[in-house]
C-alpha positions as CSV (number, residue, x, y, z in Angstrom):
1,X,141.6,77.4,153.5
2,X,137.9,78.4,153.3
3,X,137.4,82.2,153.1
4,X,134.9,83.8,155.4
5,X,132.1,85.9,153.9
6,X,131.7,89.1,155.9
7,X,128.3,90.8,156.2
8,X,127.3,94.4,156.9
9,X,123.8,95.9,157.1
10,X,122.8,99.6,156.7
11,X,119.5,101.4,156.3
12,X,118.6,103.2,153.0
13,X,115.3,105.1,153.4
14,X,112.7,102.6,154.5
15,X,114.8,99.7,153.2
16,X,117.5,97.5,154.6
17,X,120.7,96.9,152.6
18,X,122.8,93.8,153.3
19,X,126.3,93.6,151.7
20,X,128.6,90.5,151.5
21,X,132.3,90.3,150.7
22,X,135.4,88.3,151.6
23,X,137.0,91.6,152.6
24,X,135.1,93.9,155.0
25,X,137.1,96.9,153.9
26,X,135.5,96.6,150.5
27,X,132.0,97.0,152.0
28,X,132.7,100.3,153.7
29,X,134.2,101.8,150.6
30,X,131.1,101.4,148.5
31,X,128.3,102.3,150.9
32,X,127.9,105.9,149.7
33,X,128.2,104.8,146.0
34,X,125.4,102.3,146.4
35,X,122.9,104.9,147.7
36,X,123.4,106.8,144.4
37,X,123.6,103.7,142.2
38,X,120.2,102.5,143.5
39,X,118.7,105.8,142.1
40,X,120.9,105.8,139.0
41,X,122.4,109.1,140.1
42,X,126.0,108.0,139.6
43,X,128.1,106.6,136.7
44,X,127.1,105.8,133.2
45,X,124.7,103.1,132.0
46,X,126.2,100.3,129.9
47,X,124.2,98.4,127.3
48,X,123.1,95.0,128.8
49,X,120.4,92.4,128.6
50,X,116.8,93.3,129.4
51,X,117.1,91.5,132.8
52,X,120.1,93.4,134.1
53,X,121.1,97.0,134.7
54,X,124.8,97.7,134.4
55,X,126.5,101.0,135.5
56,X,130.1,101.9,135.2
57,X,131.2,104.2,138.0
58,X,134.3,105.5,139.8
59,X,134.9,105.1,143.5
60,X,136.4,108.3,145.0
61,X,138.3,106.4,147.8
62,X,140.2,104.1,145.4
63,X,140.2,106.3,142.3
64,X,139.4,103.2,140.3
65,X,136.5,102.2,138.0
66,X,134.0,99.5,138.8
67,X,130.8,97.9,137.4
68,X,127.5,97.8,139.3
69,X,125.3,95.0,138.0
70,X,121.7,94.8,139.2
71,X,119.9,91.6,138.4
72,X,116.2,92.1,137.5
73,X,113.6,89.5,138.2
74,X,112.8,87.4,135.1
75,X,109.5,86.2,136.6
76,X,107.8,84.6,139.6
77,X,110.5,81.9,139.9
78,X,113.2,84.5,140.6
79,X,111.0,86.3,143.1
80,X,110.3,83.0,145.0
81,X,114.0,82.0,144.9
82,X,115.0,85.4,146.4
83,X,112.7,84.8,149.4
84,X,114.8,81.7,150.2
85,X,118.2,83.4,149.7
86,X,119.0,82.3,146.2
87,X,120.2,85.4,144.5
88,X,121.7,85.7,141.0
89,X,124.2,88.2,142.3
90,X,125.4,85.6,144.9
91,X,125.9,83.0,142.2
92,X,127.8,85.4,140.0
93,X,130.0,86.5,142.9
94,X,130.9,82.9,144.0
95,X,131.5,81.7,140.4
96,X,133.8,84.7,139.7
97,X,135.8,84.0,142.8
98,X,136.1,80.3,141.9
99,X,137.4,81.2,138.4
100,X,140.0,83.4,139.9
101,X,141.1,80.6,142.4
102,X,141.5,78.3,139.4
103,X,143.7,80.8,137.6
104,X,141.2,82.0,135.0
105,X,140.6,85.7,134.3
106,X,137.4,87.5,135.2
107,X,136.8,91.0,136.6
108,X,137.3,90.5,140.3
109,X,134.0,90.4,142.2
110,X,134.2,93.0,145.0
111,X,130.9,92.4,146.8
112,X,127.3,91.4,146.3
113,X,124.2,92.5,148.2
114,X,120.5,92.9,148.4
115,X,118.1,95.7,149.2
116,X,115.0,94.5,150.9
117,X,111.8,95.9,152.5
118,X,110.3,93.5,155.1
119,X,110.6,90.1,153.5
120,X,110.7,91.2,149.9
121,X,114.0,91.6,148.0
122,X,113.8,94.7,145.9
123,X,117.3,94.6,144.4
124,X,120.1,92.0,144.2
125,X,123.4,93.3,142.8
126,X,127.1,92.7,142.2
127,X,130.1,95.1,142.1
128,X,133.1,94.0,140.1
129,X,136.4,95.6,139.3
130,X,136.8,97.1,135.8
131,X,139.4,95.6,133.5
132,X,141.2,97.2,130.5
133,X,139.7,94.9,127.9
134,X,137.1,94.9,125.1
135,X,134.2,92.7,124.2
136,X,135.1,90.2,121.5
137,X,133.0,91.8,118.8
138,X,134.4,95.2,119.4
139,X,137.9,93.9,119.7
140,X,137.8,92.0,116.4
141,X,136.2,94.9,114.4
142,X,138.7,97.4,115.9
143,X,141.9,95.3,115.5
144,X,141.2,93.5,112.2
145,X,139.6,96.1,109.9
146,X,138.8,94.7,106.5
147,X,140.7,94.1,104.3
148,X,143.1,92.6,106.8
149,X,146.8,93.0,106.1
150,X,149.1,89.9,106.0
151,X,150.7,90.9,109.2
152,X,147.4,91.3,111.0
153,X,146.2,87.9,109.6
154,X,149.1,86.3,111.4
155,X,148.3,88.1,114.6
156,X,144.6,87.2,114.3
157,X,145.5,83.5,113.8
158,X,147.7,83.6,116.9
159,X,144.9,85.2,118.9
160,X,142.4,82.5,117.8
161,X,144.8,79.8,118.7
162,X,145.3,81.4,122.1
163,X,141.5,81.5,122.5
164,X,141.1,77.9,121.6
165,X,143.7,76.9,124.2
166,X,142.0,79.0,126.9
167,X,138.6,77.5,126.3
168,X,140.2,74.1,126.2
169,X,141.8,74.8,129.6
170,X,138.5,76.0,130.9
171,X,136.7,72.8,129.9
172,X,139.6,70.6,130.9
173,X,139.3,72.1,134.4
174,X,135.6,71.1,134.5
175,X,134.1,74.6,134.0
176,X,131.0,75.2,132.1
177,X,129.9,78.8,131.3
178,X,126.1,79.0,131.1
179,X,126.2,81.7,128.4
180,X,129.6,81.6,126.5
181,X,128.6,83.9,123.7
182,X,131.6,85.9,122.5
183,X,129.9,89.0,124.0
184,X,130.7,87.4,127.4
185,X,134.4,87.2,126.7
186,X,136.6,90.3,127.1
187,X,140.0,90.4,125.3
188,X,143.1,92.4,126.0
189,X,146.5,92.2,124.3
190,X,147.3,90.8,120.9
191,X,148.3,87.6,119.1
192,X,149.5,84.7,121.3
193,X,149.7,87.1,124.2
194,X,146.0,87.9,124.2
195,X,144.3,87.6,127.6
196,X,140.6,86.4,127.9
197,X,138.2,87.5,130.7
198,X,135.0,85.6,131.3
199,X,132.0,87.7,132.4
200,X,128.3,87.1,133.2
201,X,129.2,84.1,135.4
202,X,126.0,83.6,137.3
203,X,125.4,80.3,135.5
204,X,129.1,79.2,135.5
205,X,129.7,75.9,137.3
206,X,132.4,73.4,137.9
207,X,132.1,69.6,137.6
208,X,134.7,66.9,138.2
209,X,134.3,66.0,134.6
210,X,132.6,68.2,132.1
211,X,129.5,66.5,130.5
212,X,129.7,66.4,126.7
213,X,126.4,68.2,126.3
214,X,127.9,71.2,128.2
215,X,131.0,71.1,126.0
216,X,128.9,71.1,122.9
217,X,126.7,73.9,124.1
218,X,129.7,76.2,124.8
219,X,131.4,75.4,121.5
220,X,128.2,76.1,119.6
221,X,127.7,79.4,121.5
222,X,131.2,80.5,120.4
223,X,130.6,79.3,116.8
224,X,127.6,81.6,116.5
225,X,130.1,84.5,116.1
226,X,129.2,86.0,112.7
227,X,131.9,88.4,111.5
228,X,133.6,88.5,108.1
229,X,137.0,88.6,109.8
230,X,136.5,85.1,111.1
231,X,136.8,82.5,108.4
232,X,136.0,78.8,108.2
233,X,139.7,78.1,108.5
234,X,139.8,80.3,111.6
235,X,137.1,78.2,113.2
236,X,139.0,75.0,112.4
237,X,142.1,76.6,113.8
238,X,140.2,77.3,117.1
239,X,139.1,73.7,117.4
240,X,142.5,72.3,116.7
241,X,144.0,74.5,119.4
242,X,141.2,73.5,121.8
243,X,141.8,69.8,121.2
244,X,145.6,70.2,121.8
245,X,144.7,71.0,125.4
246,X,142.2,68.0,125.6
247,X,144.0,65.4,123.4
248,X,141.6,62.6,124.3
249,X,139.1,64.4,121.9
250,X,141.4,63.9,118.9
251,X,140.0,60.5,118.0
252,X,136.4,62.0,117.7
253,X,137.4,65.4,116.4
254,X,135.4,65.0,113.1
255,X,132.3,63.9,115.0
256,X,132.6,66.9,117.3
257,X,133.0,69.3,114.4
258,X,129.9,67.9,112.7
259,X,127.9,68.2,115.9
260,X,129.0,71.8,116.3
261,X,128.1,72.7,112.7
262,X,124.7,70.9,112.9
263,X,123.8,72.6,116.2
264,X,125.0,76.0,115.0
265,X,122.9,75.7,111.8
266,X,119.8,74.7,113.8
267,X,120.3,77.7,116.1
268,X,120.7,79.9,113.0
269,X,117.8,78.1,111.4
270,X,119.8,77.5,108.2
């Protein structure tokens, strides 16, 4: 059954704000928050890319934490697209909802919206729920402090195998994440019970069958992780777990590994 997108408008100063959500009750909850978030008078700024502004805030009505993400124009192309209704926030909202429907984890998108004056879009933004998880870099550095004990080595190996299976499941389902750097994966839990959340989904898309160039791009993005806790054997362990989910790749495993290493070295300019 197709969900219906609900739309609500309100005036903020001399601008019009348009909010979209599958659940109209979500829209009314965040109206007051947005007025303050537009002026950065609420919440705390989170480090993000130069083309986004991210603020973590608490909603008084729900008593829960959320993230407000504002997508900044990267150039004339983004400005022109926004005139015709193509917003990065909209793409991220729909991709997040699609991941959830396919039983993948991502912070649930609550709503997206735009702030405009006349025909010009001044802001396009997304609000998602907060999840109790850490970015991959912080997670690994926190949980596997060097030198790693034998007990934690076993736990780390189980976590890496779980990660390989989850990325394998993602690709087997036809999903491609446009920016699958480990910074865009959040982790909670430990070992084989680790849970993985995909964030920054504006370029995430689903195909009936994942093109090989997309598979390679994602695997190279993940292989760029440069931490001493992650060994060459760990990287092979990841690939082996990945292929267990997509067994048709077993025959060409060596070729795939060579392509990953070559492309990684090119990106690192080795």
